[in-house]
DRENGUMAR-985881 format. One record per residue (C-alpha): residue number from 1; residue in one letter; y, x, z. Coordinates in Angstrom, 2 decimals. Layout:
BEGIN
     n   res        py        px        pz
   NUM     a         Y         X         Z
...
***
This chain:
BEGIN
     n   res        py        px        pz
     1     x    -69.36     70.03    -37.81
     2     x    -67.65     70.19    -34.40
     3     x    -68.82     67.94    -31.63
     4     x    -66.19     65.33    -30.79
     5     x    -66.51     63.04    -27.80
     6     x    -64.36     60.38    -26.19
     7     x    -63.80     60.91    -22.49
     8     x    -63.06     57.71    -20.64
     9     x    -60.37     58.50    -18.07
    10     x    -60.70     55.49    -15.77
    11     x    -62.28     52.08    -15.62
    12     x    -59.96     49.15    -16.29
    13     x    -61.35     47.38    -13.19
    14     x    -60.26     50.18    -10.85
    15     x    -57.10     49.48     -8.85
    16     x    -54.03     51.51     -9.64
    17     x    -53.68     54.61     -7.51
    18     x    -50.91     54.72     -4.96
    19     x    -47.95     56.98     -5.50
    20     x    -44.86     57.31     -7.60
    21     x    -44.79     55.16    -10.74
    22     x    -44.50     57.10    -14.02
    23     x    -41.04     55.70    -14.71
    24     x    -39.68     56.39    -11.22
    25     x    -37.43     59.49    -11.12
    26     x    -38.30     62.43     -8.92
    27     x    -35.41     62.23     -6.46
    28     x    -36.30     65.50     -4.74
    29     x    -35.77     67.29     -8.05
    30     x    -32.56     65.46     -8.92
    31     x    -30.90     66.19     -5.58
    32     x    -31.16     69.94     -6.32
    33     x    -29.95     69.44     -9.88
    34     x    -27.02     67.36     -8.65
    35     x    -26.09     69.95     -6.05
    36     x    -26.22     72.69     -8.71
    37     x    -23.92     70.67    -10.98
    38     x    -21.46     70.04     -8.15
    39     x    -21.30     73.75     -7.34
    40     x    -21.18     74.83    -11.02
    41     x    -17.93     72.97    -11.64
    42     x    -15.84     74.95     -9.11
    43     x    -17.60     78.13    -10.31
    44     x    -16.03     77.63    -13.73
    45     x    -12.55     77.26    -12.24
    46     x    -12.51     80.35    -10.00
    47     x    -12.46     84.09    -10.66
    48     x    -13.66     87.25     -8.97
    49     x    -16.05     87.44     -6.07
    50     x    -15.81     83.71     -5.32
    51     x    -17.06     82.95     -8.84
    52     x    -19.94     85.39     -8.38
    53     x    -20.96     83.80     -5.10
    54     x    -20.81     80.29     -6.55
    55     x    -22.88     81.35     -9.57
    56     x    -25.49     82.84     -7.24
    57     x    -25.56     79.57     -5.29
    58     x    -26.08     77.64     -8.55
    59     x    -28.90     80.01     -9.45
    60     x    -30.54     79.47     -6.06
    61     x    -30.24     75.68     -6.36
    62     x    -31.77     75.86     -9.84
    63     x    -34.71     77.79     -8.44
    64     x    -35.18     75.16     -5.75
    65     x    -35.25     72.50     -8.47
    66     x    -37.87     74.52    -10.36
    67     x    -39.99     74.72     -7.20
    68     x    -40.12     70.91     -7.11
    69     x    -41.69     70.92    -10.59
    70     x    -44.36     73.51     -9.85
    71     x    -47.62     72.34     -8.28
    72     x    -48.16     73.34     -4.70
    73     x    -51.29     75.45     -4.36
    74     x    -52.93     77.55     -1.71
    75     x    -52.92     80.65     -3.86
    76     x    -55.78     82.97     -2.98
    77     x    -56.44     81.44      0.43
    78     x    -59.26     79.33     -1.04
    79     x    -60.72     82.21     -3.04
    80     x    -64.11     83.47     -1.93
    81     x    -66.21     86.19     -3.39
***
């Protein structure tokens, strides 16, 4: 029989932690998504090298949006042997 335990995450008497509420949108993410959408529209209307450049800009803006979702870490700077 596997051991099952309940882990209590926080006490109900503790005050709420400061920060962004769960329902509040991440505006730093949405500004990159909005910029990518605004650039994607003209990219669909053009042809040739201009279309390629606009698609690359959309790709770069999408990567910036993905960076907002990833946690910021120190990488191997904190690693010690």
